[in-house]
C-alpha positions as CSV (number, residue, x, y, z in Angstrom):
1,M,67.2,75.4,93.4
2,H,69.4,75.8,96.5
3,R,73.0,76.7,95.9
4,R,74.3,73.6,97.6
5,T,71.9,71.3,95.7
6,F,73.0,73.0,92.4
7,L,76.7,72.7,93.1
8,A,76.4,69.1,94.0
9,T,75.2,68.4,90.5
10,L,78.3,70.0,88.9
11,P,80.8,67.8,87.0
12,S,83.4,66.6,88.7
13,S,111.5,89.7,82.7
14,A,111.4,86.1,85.1
15,L,107.7,85.6,84.6
16,A,108.0,85.4,80.8
17,A,110.7,82.7,81.1
18,Q,108.4,80.7,83.5
19,L,105.5,81.0,81.1
20,S,107.6,79.9,78.1
21,A,108.8,76.8,80.0
22,I,105.3,75.4,80.6
23,E,105.1,71.9,79.2
24,P,102.1,71.1,77.1
25,R,99.5,69.1,78.9
26,K,96.0,67.9,78.3
27,E,93.5,70.1,80.2
28,P,90.3,68.7,81.6
29,S,87.0,70.0,80.2
30,T,85.5,70.0,83.7
31,I,86.6,70.2,87.3
32,A,84.6,69.5,90.4
33,V,83.5,72.5,92.6
34,A,83.4,71.5,96.3
35,A,82.0,73.3,99.3
36,T,85.6,73.4,100.6
37,D,86.7,75.5,97.6
38,W,86.7,79.2,97.2
39,P,85.0,79.4,93.7
40,W,83.9,83.0,93.6
41,W,83.9,86.4,95.4
42,R,83.7,85.9,99.2
43,G,83.9,82.1,99.0
44,F,81.5,79.2,98.5
45,T,78.8,80.6,100.8
46,R,79.3,84.2,99.4
47,D,79.7,85.7,102.9
48,G,83.5,85.7,103.5
49,V,83.3,82.6,105.9
50,A,85.8,79.9,105.2
51,A,84.7,76.2,105.3
52,P,84.9,74.8,108.9
53,G,87.7,72.6,110.2
54,Q,90.7,74.3,108.6
55,N,94.0,74.4,110.3
56,V,95.6,77.6,108.9
57,P,98.6,79.3,110.4
58,L,98.1,82.4,112.5
59,E,101.6,83.7,111.8
60,W,103.6,84.2,108.6
61,S,106.3,86.3,106.9
62,Q,108.4,86.2,103.8
63,D,110.3,83.2,105.1
64,K,107.7,81.6,107.5
65,N,104.7,79.4,106.5
66,V,105.0,80.3,102.8
67,L,104.4,77.3,100.7
68,W,104.9,79.1,97.4
69,A,105.0,82.6,95.9
70,A,104.1,83.2,92.3
71,P,105.0,86.4,90.4
72,L,102.0,88.0,88.7
73,P,102.2,90.1,85.5
74,G,100.5,93.5,85.5
75,R,98.3,94.8,88.3
76,G,94.9,93.9,89.8
77,H,92.9,94.2,92.9
78,G,90.5,91.3,92.2
79,S,90.7,88.4,94.6
80,P,91.9,84.9,93.7
81,I,89.5,82.1,93.5
82,V,90.4,78.4,94.0
83,V,88.6,75.4,92.5
84,A,90.0,71.8,92.5
85,D,93.7,72.1,91.5
86,R,93.4,75.6,90.0
87,V,93.7,79.2,91.1
88,F,92.2,81.9,88.9
89,L,92.6,85.7,89.1
90,A,92.4,88.7,86.9
91,T,95.2,91.1,86.0
92,A,95.8,94.2,83.7
93,D,98.9,95.5,82.0
94,Q,98.8,99.3,82.0
95,E,101.5,99.8,79.4
96,A,100.2,97.1,76.9
97,E,96.6,97.9,77.8
98,T,95.6,94.3,78.2
99,Q,93.2,92.7,80.6
100,S,93.7,89.0,81.2
101,L,92.7,86.0,83.3
102,L,95.5,83.9,84.9
103,C,95.4,80.3,85.8
104,L,97.9,78.8,88.3
105,D,98.5,75.4,89.7
106,R,97.1,75.3,93.3
107,K,99.8,73.0,94.7
108,T,102.9,74.8,93.3
109,G,101.9,78.2,92.0
110,R,103.1,77.3,88.6
111,H,101.6,79.4,85.8
112,L,99.4,77.2,83.6
113,W,98.0,79.8,81.2
114,Q,97.3,83.5,80.7
115,A,94.3,84.4,78.5
116,E,94.0,87.9,77.1
117,V,90.4,89.1,77.4
118,H,90.6,92.7,76.1
119,K,93.4,94.7,74.4
120,G,93.4,98.5,74.2
121,N,90.5,100.9,75.1
122,F,91.4,101.3,78.7
123,A,89.2,103.7,80.7
124,K,90.7,107.0,81.7
125,G,90.4,108.4,85.2
126,G,89.0,106.8,88.3
127,N,90.1,106.6,91.9
128,A,93.8,106.3,92.6
129,K,93.1,103.0,94.5
130,S,91.2,101.4,91.6
131,S,92.7,99.1,89.0
132,H,91.7,97.8,85.5
133,A,91.3,94.3,87.1
134,S,89.4,94.8,90.3
135,S,86.7,92.1,89.8
136,S,87.1,88.6,91.1
137,P,86.4,85.6,88.7
138,A,83.8,82.9,89.3
139,C,84.1,79.3,88.3
140,D,81.3,76.7,87.9
141,G,83.6,73.8,87.1
142,E,83.2,74.1,83.4
143,R,83.9,77.7,82.6
144,V,85.5,80.7,84.4
145,Y,83.7,84.1,84.2
146,I,85.2,87.6,84.6
147,N,83.9,91.1,84.3
148,F,86.0,94.0,82.9
149,L,85.4,97.6,82.1
150,N,86.7,98.2,78.6
151,G,85.9,100.6,75.7
152,G,83.4,102.5,77.7
153,A,81.3,99.4,78.6
154,V,81.2,96.6,81.0
155,H,81.6,93.1,79.5
156,A,81.1,89.7,81.0
157,T,83.4,87.0,79.5
158,A,83.4,83.2,79.8
159,L,86.5,81.1,79.2
160,D,86.9,77.3,79.3
161,L,89.5,75.6,81.5
162,T,92.2,76.0,78.8
163,G,91.8,79.8,78.7
164,K,89.9,79.8,75.4
165,K,87.2,82.4,75.1
166,V,83.7,80.8,75.0
167,W,81.6,83.9,74.8
168,Q,81.6,87.6,75.6
169,T,78.6,89.8,76.3
170,K,78.4,93.6,76.6
171,V,76.3,94.2,79.7
172,T,75.9,98.0,79.4
173,D,77.7,101.2,78.6
174,Y,79.6,102.6,81.6
175,V,80.6,106.0,82.7
176,L,83.6,105.8,85.0
177,H,83.4,107.6,88.3
178,Q,85.8,106.0,90.8
179,G,86.3,102.6,89.3
180,F,84.7,99.3,88.5
181,G,85.0,96.1,90.6
182,S,81.6,94.3,90.6
183,S,82.2,90.5,90.5
184,P,80.0,88.0,88.7
185,T,77.7,85.6,90.6
186,V,77.0,82.0,89.5
187,F,73.5,80.9,90.3
188,G,71.7,77.9,88.7
189,P,72.0,78.2,84.9
190,L,72.7,81.9,85.1
191,L,75.6,84.3,85.6
192,L,74.4,87.5,87.4
193,V,76.2,90.7,86.7
194,T,75.7,94.3,87.7
195,A,77.2,97.6,86.4
196,D,75.8,100.6,88.3
197,N,77.0,103.9,86.9
198,K,75.9,107.5,86.3
199,E,74.3,107.0,82.9
200,S,73.2,103.4,82.2
201,G,73.2,101.2,85.2
202,L,72.0,97.6,84.6
203,L,71.5,94.3,86.5
204,A,71.3,91.3,84.3
205,G,71.0,87.5,84.2
206,L,73.0,85.8,81.5
207,E,73.0,82.1,80.3
208,R,76.2,80.6,81.7
209,A,76.5,78.4,78.6
210,T,76.0,81.0,75.9
211,G,76.1,84.5,77.4
212,K,72.6,85.2,76.1
213,V,70.7,87.8,78.1
214,V,67.8,86.2,80.0
215,W,66.6,89.2,81.9
216,T,67.6,92.7,82.7
217,R,66.7,95.4,85.2
218,K,67.5,99.1,84.8
219,R,69.1,100.8,87.7
220,P,69.1,104.4,88.9
221,K,71.7,106.7,87.3
222,A,74.2,106.8,90.1
223,P,77.7,105.5,90.8
224,N,77.8,102.3,92.8
225,Y,80.2,99.4,93.2
226,A,78.4,96.5,95.0
227,S,78.3,92.9,93.6
228,P,75.1,91.0,93.3
229,I,74.8,88.4,96.2
230,V,72.2,85.6,96.5
231,V,71.1,84.8,100.0
232,N,68.6,82.2,101.2
233,V,66.4,84.2,103.6
234,A,62.7,84.7,104.4
235,G,62.0,81.3,102.9
236,K,63.5,81.8,99.4
237,E,66.6,82.6,97.4
238,Q,66.9,86.4,97.0
239,L,69.3,88.3,94.8
240,V,70.1,91.3,96.9
241,L,71.9,94.4,95.6
242,T,72.6,97.5,97.7
243,G,73.4,101.1,96.6
244,C,71.9,103.8,94.5
245,D,70.0,104.7,97.8
246,L,68.1,101.4,97.5
247,V,68.1,97.9,98.8
248,T,66.8,95.7,96.0
249,S,65.6,92.0,96.2
250,L,64.9,90.1,93.0
251,D,64.2,86.5,92.0
252,P,67.7,85.5,90.7
253,L,66.3,83.3,87.9
254,T,63.8,85.7,86.5
255,G,64.7,89.2,87.7
256,K,61.2,89.7,89.1
257,E,61.2,92.1,92.0
258,N,60.5,90.7,95.5
259,W,60.8,94.1,97.1
260,E,62.8,97.3,97.0
261,I,63.1,100.0,99.7
262,K,65.2,103.0,100.5
263,G,67.8,101.8,103.1
264,S,71.3,102.4,101.8
265,T,73.5,105.2,100.6
266,T,74.2,106.2,97.0
267,E,77.6,104.6,96.8
268,C,78.1,101.2,98.3
269,V,81.0,98.8,97.9
270,T,80.3,96.1,100.4
271,S,78.5,92.8,99.7
272,T,75.6,92.0,101.9
273,V,75.4,89.3,104.5
274,T,72.4,87.9,106.4
275,D,71.6,86.6,109.9
276,G,68.5,84.9,108.6
277,K,66.2,87.7,109.5
278,H,67.9,90.7,108.0
279,V,70.1,91.6,105.1
280,F,72.8,94.2,105.9
281,T,73.9,97.2,103.9
282,S,76.7,99.6,104.6
283,G,78.2,102.6,102.8
284,G,80.2,105.8,103.1
285,Y,78.8,108.3,100.6
286,P,77.1,110.7,101.0
287,R,76.8,109.5,104.6
288,N,78.2,106.8,106.8
289,H,75.8,104.0,107.6
290,V,75.3,100.3,108.6
291,A,71.7,99.2,108.3
292,A,69.7,96.1,108.9
293,I,66.9,95.6,106.4
294,K,64.1,93.1,107.3
295,A,64.5,90.2,104.9
296,D,60.9,90.5,103.7
297,G,61.5,94.1,102.7
298,S,59.0,95.5,105.2
299,G,61.4,98.1,106.5
300,V,64.6,99.1,108.2
301,A,65.1,97.4,111.6
302,W,68.0,99.6,112.8
303,E,70.7,101.9,111.5
304,S,74.1,102.9,112.7
305,K,76.4,105.8,111.7
306,A,79.5,103.5,111.6
307,R,81.7,104.0,108.5
308,V,82.0,100.6,106.9
309,Y,82.4,101.7,103.3
310,V,84.8,99.4,101.4
311,P,85.4,96.1,103.3
312,S,82.4,93.8,103.5
313,M,81.0,92.6,106.9
314,L,80.9,89.2,108.5
315,F,78.2,87.5,110.5
316,R,78.6,84.9,113.2
317,A,76.4,83.8,116.1
318,G,74.2,86.9,116.4
319,H,76.9,89.4,115.8
320,L,78.4,91.4,112.9
321,Y,82.1,91.9,112.6
322,A,83.5,94.6,110.4
323,V,86.7,96.4,109.6
324,M,86.2,100.1,109.2
325,D,88.1,101.8,106.4
326,E,90.1,104.0,108.8
327,G,91.5,101.0,110.7
328,N,89.1,100.1,113.5
329,A,87.5,96.7,114.0
330,I,83.9,96.7,115.4
331,C,81.4,94.1,116.7
332,L,77.7,94.9,116.6
333,R,74.7,92.9,117.7
334,S,72.9,91.9,114.5
335,D,69.4,92.2,115.9
336,T,69.7,95.7,117.4
337,G,72.9,97.3,115.9
338,A,74.2,97.9,119.4
339,E,78.0,98.3,119.5
340,I,79.6,95.6,121.6
341,W,83.2,96.7,121.2
342,K,85.5,98.7,118.9
343,G,89.3,98.1,118.7
344,R,92.2,99.7,116.9
345,L,94.0,97.8,114.2
346,G,95.8,100.5,112.3
347,G,96.2,101.5,108.7
348,T,93.6,101.9,105.9
349,F,91.6,98.9,104.7
350,S,90.2,98.1,101.3
351,A,90.3,94.3,101.3
352,S,87.4,92.5,103.1
353,P,88.0,90.4,106.2
354,V,87.6,86.7,106.1
355,M,86.3,84.5,109.0
356,I,88.2,81.3,109.7
357,G,86.6,79.4,112.5
358,E,86.6,81.7,115.5
359,H,89.2,84.0,114.0
360,V,89.0,87.0,111.6
361,L,91.7,87.7,109.1
362,A,91.9,91.4,108.0
363,V,94.7,92.8,105.7
364,N,95.3,96.6,105.4
365,E,96.5,98.4,102.3
366,T,100.2,98.1,103.4
367,G,100.1,94.3,103.5
368,L,99.9,94.2,107.3
369,A,97.5,91.4,108.3
370,F,95.7,91.1,111.6
371,V,94.1,88.1,113.1
372,F,91.6,88.8,115.9
373,K,88.9,86.8,117.7
374,A,85.4,86.7,116.4
375,A,84.0,86.9,119.9
376,P,81.6,89.4,121.4
377,K,83.2,89.3,124.9
378,E,86.2,91.5,124.1
379,F,88.4,92.7,121.3
380,E,91.6,90.6,121.1
381,V,94.3,90.6,118.5
382,L,96.1,87.3,118.2
383,A,98.7,88.1,115.6
384,E,100.1,90.7,113.2
385,N,101.9,89.6,110.1
386,R,103.5,91.6,107.3
387,L,103.7,90.3,103.7
388,G,104.6,92.7,100.9
389,D,104.1,96.4,100.8
390,E,100.6,96.8,99.3
391,A,97.4,94.8,99.5
392,F,93.9,95.6,98.1
393,A,92.7,92.1,97.2
394,T,90.6,90.0,99.7
395,P,92.4,86.7,100.6
396,A,90.9,83.3,99.7
397,V,91.0,80.6,102.3
398,C,90.5,76.9,101.6
399,G,92.1,73.6,102.1
400,G,94.0,74.8,105.1
401,H,95.8,77.5,103.0
402,I,95.5,81.2,102.7
403,F,95.9,82.7,99.2
404,M,97.0,86.3,99.4
405,R,97.6,88.8,96.6
406,V,100.1,91.5,97.5
407,A,102.5,93.9,95.8
408,V,106.2,94.0,96.7
409,K,108.2,97.2,96.1
410,E,111.9,96.6,95.7
411,K,114.6,99.0,94.3
412,G,112.0,101.2,92.7
413,R,110.1,98.3,91.1
414,R,106.7,97.1,91.9
415,E,105.8,93.4,91.4
416,E,102.6,91.6,92.3
417,R,102.8,88.2,93.8
418,L,100.3,85.5,94.9
419,Y,101.3,83.8,98.1
420,C,100.1,80.4,99.3
421,L,100.4,80.3,103.1
422,G,100.1,77.1,105.2
423,T,101.9,74.9,107.7
424,K,104.7,73.0,106.0
């Protein structure tokens, strides 16, 4: 079943004081998921492209075009998702060793609930840029799903719209290398999860209603960080996963292999996009690469040595747009890989860019956001905006608003906030 067809059938200190002041209210059992929402990693279409026709501001600051700012407990690098009147995001408290899911009111930023998913058993080590809550949730209108690494294993958890745990399934044991941040994917009746690692990598399809394992596929013993993405290409829905030196395509409902070829690096972070003829992979270890894989798995169409390691790419009108980790933006032809332009933004990037109409929004690790044109003619930066002091999460864009997770450092303290940006 096509994604759009499936979704159309879905049923319609200061922080503690704020939480304790929440008035009891009856929570709905279902909410409607719309194509204009941002219900999972990289948005409704899973490619970082916001729904058309949105009038979002190009400029903002702490006191300009901020509709609300909500303090967030703990720390997390996972992106917010937005469905109906709710915003969901994951967080972790390092001192208390708790991993939780937060639910906020979309219009006001008011905290509705915080649900503890795991307590204790935090993983030791990892990259300095990783967090214990680097996955983005997914919502199907009835439940919210989140992945966490805890107790030496990756677990997928489903919660209802009140924050009550519905089920929790251990996906696989996990040996930490640099971190864990793979996000779950909703497709048909399944939740698709992956947990590549050096000892027991696994890709699995779970029943959304129960968490029961429907199918699994073992993965090579190698560290990798990509999320499973479903694309409609070559005449069918394909679950595509990059990394472990492979590009793998499976039937998302059965796990049956469509094709698998060598065409990526060992460690990939980015999520694939497609131009209808190719799926694209990029990585940075042990070598830099961007590659176009023919969508029927028949081979590699082209490969570039550009380093697009962490931020995922964007596709528009025959061109790929990407932000390189070291601070350059590039535009490539999707059919040949030819570089059209490269321009300097500045800083280091971990968050993935988002395309809003003819513009690209890219936020570097210091919270400096750039808006540049998604046009092959020339590189043109339209705006630079600073918000906070640290940003690793990819923004969500829907309903004419930008939801941006940043950290603010004041007087030796670090506080995370979720900002809702829009024209007042």
